[in-house]
C-alpha positions as YAML, in Angstrom:
chain: A
units: angstrom
residues:
- id: 1
  name: MET
  ca: [66.97, 91.85, 108.34]
- id: 2
  name: SER
  ca: [64.99, 94.14, 106.05]
- id: 3
  name: ALA
  ca: [67.35, 97.13, 106.09]
- id: 4
  name: ASP
  ca: [69.98, 97.53, 103.41]
- id: 5
  name: ILE
  ca: [73.52, 97.59, 104.75]
- id: 6
  name: ALA
  ca: [76.52, 99.32, 103.21]
- id: 7
  name: TYR
  ca: [80.05, 98.38, 104.16]
- id: 8
  name: VAL
  ca: [82.15, 101.52, 104.41]
- id: 9
  name: PRO
  ca: [85.85, 101.57, 105.30]
- id: 10
  name: VAL
  ca: [86.38, 103.72, 108.38]
- id: 11
  name: PRO
  ca: [89.70, 104.74, 109.92]
- id: 12
  name: THR
  ca: [90.10, 102.69, 113.10]
- id: 13
  name: GLN
  ca: [90.66, 105.77, 115.23]
- id: 14
  name: TRP
  ca: [87.06, 106.84, 114.38]
- id: 15
  name: LEU
  ca: [85.49, 103.41, 114.88]
- id: 16
  name: SER
  ca: [84.18, 103.96, 118.41]
- id: 17
  name: GLN
  ca: [82.71, 107.33, 117.42]
- id: 18
  name: ILE
  ca: [81.01, 105.79, 114.39]
- id: 19
  name: TYR
  ca: [79.54, 103.03, 116.58]
- id: 20
  name: ALA
  ca: [78.33, 105.64, 119.06]
- id: 21
  name: ARG
  ca: [76.60, 107.60, 116.30]
- id: 22
  name: LEU
  ca: [75.01, 104.43, 114.91]
- id: 23
  name: GLY
  ca: [73.76, 103.69, 118.41]
- id: 24
  name: GLU
  ca: [72.23, 107.18, 118.58]
- id: 25
  name: LEU
  ca: [70.52, 106.64, 115.24]
- id: 26
  name: ALA
  ca: [69.16, 103.28, 116.38]
- id: 27
  name: ALA
  ca: [67.85, 104.84, 119.60]
- id: 28
  name: GLU
  ca: [66.13, 107.56, 117.57]
- id: 29
  name: GLY
  ca: [64.48, 104.90, 115.42]
- id: 30
  name: SER
  ca: [66.29, 106.16, 112.32]
- id: 31
  name: MET
  ca: [67.65, 102.72, 111.57]
- id: 32
  name: GLU
  ca: [64.37, 100.92, 111.00]
- id: 33
  name: GLY
  ca: [64.72, 97.17, 111.11]
- id: 34
  name: MET
  ca: [67.91, 97.37, 113.16]
- id: 35
  name: ALA
  ca: [66.59, 98.67, 116.47]
- id: 36
  name: SER
  ca: [66.59, 95.22, 118.07]
- id: 37
  name: ALA
  ca: [70.26, 94.60, 117.26]
- id: 38
  name: GLU
  ca: [73.15, 95.73, 119.40]
- id: 39
  name: PRO
  ca: [74.07, 99.17, 118.03]
- id: 40
  name: SER
  ca: [77.79, 98.48, 118.20]
- id: 41
  name: SER
  ca: [77.65, 95.29, 116.18]
- id: 42
  name: PHE
  ca: [74.23, 94.98, 114.53]
- id: 43
  name: LEU
  ca: [74.20, 91.37, 115.68]
- id: 44
  name: SER
  ca: [71.18, 90.32, 117.70]
- id: 45
  name: ASP
  ca: [71.52, 87.60, 120.32]
- id: 46
  name: ALA
  ca: [69.31, 85.38, 118.15]
- id: 47
  name: LEU
  ca: [71.62, 85.81, 115.14]
- id: 48
  name: LEU
  ca: [74.74, 85.15, 117.22]
- id: 49
  name: LYS
  ca: [73.09, 82.01, 118.59]
- id: 50
  name: ARG
  ca: [72.38, 80.82, 115.04]
- id: 51
  name: MET
  ca: [75.96, 81.56, 113.98]
- id: 52
  name: TYR
  ca: [77.35, 79.60, 116.90]
- id: 53
  name: GLU
  ca: [74.94, 76.67, 116.78]
- id: 54
  name: GLU
  ca: [75.20, 76.29, 112.98]
- id: 55
  name: SER
  ca: [78.99, 76.17, 113.17]
- id: 56
  name: TYR
  ca: [81.11, 73.04, 113.25]
- id: 57
  name: GLU
  ca: [83.60, 72.72, 116.09]
- id: 58
  name: PRO
  ca: [86.54, 74.41, 114.29]
- id: 59
  name: HIS
  ca: [84.51, 77.59, 113.79]
- id: 60
  name: ARG
  ca: [83.21, 77.39, 117.36]
- id: 61
  name: ARG
  ca: [86.82, 77.15, 118.58]
- id: 62
  name: LEU
  ca: [87.66, 80.21, 116.48]
- id: 63
  name: MET
  ca: [84.74, 82.16, 117.96]
- id: 64
  name: ARG
  ca: [85.65, 81.14, 121.52]
- id: 65
  name: LEU
  ca: [89.28, 82.17, 120.95]
- id: 66
  name: MET
  ca: [88.22, 85.53, 119.52]
- id: 67
  name: ALA
  ca: [85.88, 85.99, 122.50]
- id: 68
  name: GLU
  ca: [88.79, 85.39, 124.91]
- id: 69
  name: HIS
  ca: [90.52, 88.38, 123.31]
- id: 70
  name: ALA
  ca: [87.56, 90.76, 123.07]
- id: 71
  name: ASP
  ca: [88.25, 94.24, 121.67]
- id: 72
  name: GLU
  ca: [91.80, 93.14, 120.86]
- id: 73
  name: TRP
  ca: [93.08, 93.32, 117.27]
- id: 74
  name: ARG
  ca: [94.87, 90.04, 116.53]
- id: 75
  name: TYR
  ca: [96.78, 89.11, 113.42]
- id: 76
  name: SER
  ca: [96.02, 86.01, 111.43]
- id: 77
  name: ASN
  ca: [99.38, 84.39, 112.28]
- id: 78
  name: GLU
  ca: [98.65, 84.78, 116.03]
- id: 79
  name: ILE
  ca: [95.18, 83.27, 115.69]
- id: 80
  name: ALA
  ca: [96.45, 80.38, 113.54]
- id: 81
  name: ALA
  ca: [99.18, 79.65, 116.10]
- id: 82
  name: ASP
  ca: [96.71, 79.73, 119.01]
- id: 83
  name: LEU
  ca: [94.40, 77.33, 117.16]
- id: 84
  name: GLU
  ca: [97.41, 75.14, 116.28]
- id: 85
  name: LEU
  ca: [96.26, 74.87, 112.67]
- id: 86
  name: GLU
  ca: [98.20, 72.36, 110.61]
- id: 87
  name: HIS
  ca: [98.43, 74.70, 107.62]
- id: 88
  name: GLY
  ca: [98.87, 77.91, 109.62]
- id: 89
  name: THR
  ca: [97.51, 81.12, 108.15]
- id: 90
  name: ARG
  ca: [96.42, 79.33, 104.95]
- id: 91
  name: GLY
  ca: [94.20, 77.09, 107.04]
- id: 92
  name: LEU
  ca: [92.86, 80.11, 108.89]
- id: 93
  name: ALA
  ca: [92.14, 81.90, 105.62]
- id: 94
  name: GLY
  ca: [90.13, 78.85, 104.60]
- id: 95
  name: MET
  ca: [88.17, 78.96, 107.85]
- id: 96
  name: PHE
  ca: [87.40, 82.67, 107.51]
- id: 97
  name: GLY
  ca: [86.52, 82.17, 103.85]
- id: 98
  name: ALA
  ca: [84.11, 79.33, 104.61]
- id: 99
  name: PHE
  ca: [82.49, 81.32, 107.40]
- id: 100
  name: GLY
  ca: [82.26, 84.36, 105.14]
- id: 101
  name: ARG
  ca: [80.45, 82.38, 102.45]
- id: 102
  name: ARG
  ca: [78.00, 81.02, 105.02]
- id: 103
  name: ALA
  ca: [77.53, 84.52, 106.46]
- id: 104
  name: LYS
  ca: [76.80, 85.90, 103.00]
- id: 105
  name: HIS
  ca: [74.07, 83.34, 102.36]
- id: 106
  name: ARG
  ca: [72.57, 82.94, 105.84]
- id: 107
  name: TYR
  ca: [73.35, 86.02, 107.93]
- id: 108
  name: GLY
  ca: [73.16, 88.92, 105.50]
- id: 109
  name: GLY
  ca: [76.95, 89.04, 105.27]
- id: 110
  name: LEU
  ca: [77.39, 89.74, 108.99]
- id: 111
  name: THR
  ca: [80.16, 88.11, 110.99]
- id: 112
  name: PRO
  ca: [80.90, 88.17, 114.74]
- id: 113
  name: TRP
  ca: [84.24, 89.89, 114.16]
- id: 114
  name: LEU
  ca: [85.69, 92.88, 112.40]
- id: 115
  name: SER
  ca: [88.57, 92.49, 109.98]
- id: 116
  name: GLU
  ca: [90.95, 94.81, 108.20]
- id: 117
  name: TRP
  ca: [94.05, 94.62, 106.08]
- id: 118
  name: ASP
  ca: [97.20, 96.00, 107.69]
- id: 119
  name: SER
  ca: [99.22, 97.16, 104.70]
- id: 120
  name: ALA
  ca: [102.33, 97.81, 106.82]
- id: 121
  name: ARG
  ca: [102.46, 94.14, 107.91]
- id: 122
  name: GLU
  ca: [100.71, 92.83, 104.79]
- id: 123
  name: GLU
  ca: [98.46, 90.76, 106.98]
- id: 124
  name: VAL
  ca: [94.81, 90.65, 108.00]
- id: 125
  name: ARG
  ca: [93.88, 91.40, 111.58]
- id: 126
  name: TYR
  ca: [90.63, 90.61, 113.36]
- id: 127
  name: CYS
  ca: [88.75, 91.89, 116.39]
- id: 128
  name: MET
  ca: [85.61, 90.69, 118.15]
- id: 129
  name: PRO
  ca: [83.70, 93.50, 119.92]
- id: 130
  name: SER
  ca: [83.21, 92.89, 123.65]
- id: 131
  name: GLU
  ca: [79.39, 92.79, 123.36]
- id: 132
  name: VAL
  ca: [79.64, 89.99, 120.80]
- id: 133
  name: ALA
  ca: [82.32, 88.21, 122.84]
- id: 134
  name: ALA
  ca: [80.11, 88.19, 125.94]
- id: 135
  name: SER
  ca: [77.32, 86.52, 123.97]
- id: 136
  name: ILE
  ca: [79.71, 83.96, 122.47]
- id: 137
  name: ARG
  ca: [81.08, 83.10, 125.93]
- id: 138
  name: ASP
  ca: [77.49, 82.62, 127.20]
- id: 139
  name: LEU
  ca: [76.66, 80.37, 124.25]
- id: 140
  name: ALA
  ca: [79.83, 78.30, 124.80]
- id: 141
  name: ARG
  ca: [78.98, 77.80, 128.48]
- id: 142
  name: ALA
  ca: [75.42, 76.76, 127.64]
- id: 143
  name: ALA
  ca: [76.52, 74.22, 125.00]
...
């Protein structure tokens, strides 16, 4: 991807409006280099396919689980429990960390999920947008 990307914290109540505006900009051609990506996620089908196919089974399981709960914010303890990880949230943090390092070096820092820190619960929560989830489900069926 040739376009520079800036990561900007956005209040979650504005997230859908921000995505809509980014989609408008992409449709206008204002986001050169990103027009082929899904406006709501900036992840092309080709990039999602690479992410899925280049993942070992534990990360594929994580992606399939996240896809089952599309557009749903889930806390790390819930995800770790669903994956039945031996080391719980520490194991999950390791998985997200490993994927994040791979994403940084191979995918321009993009991941198939959103994440944010919930200061009230002192825990990270994650969400996979429905457009991304649909692609992940298709890839899982094809594998």
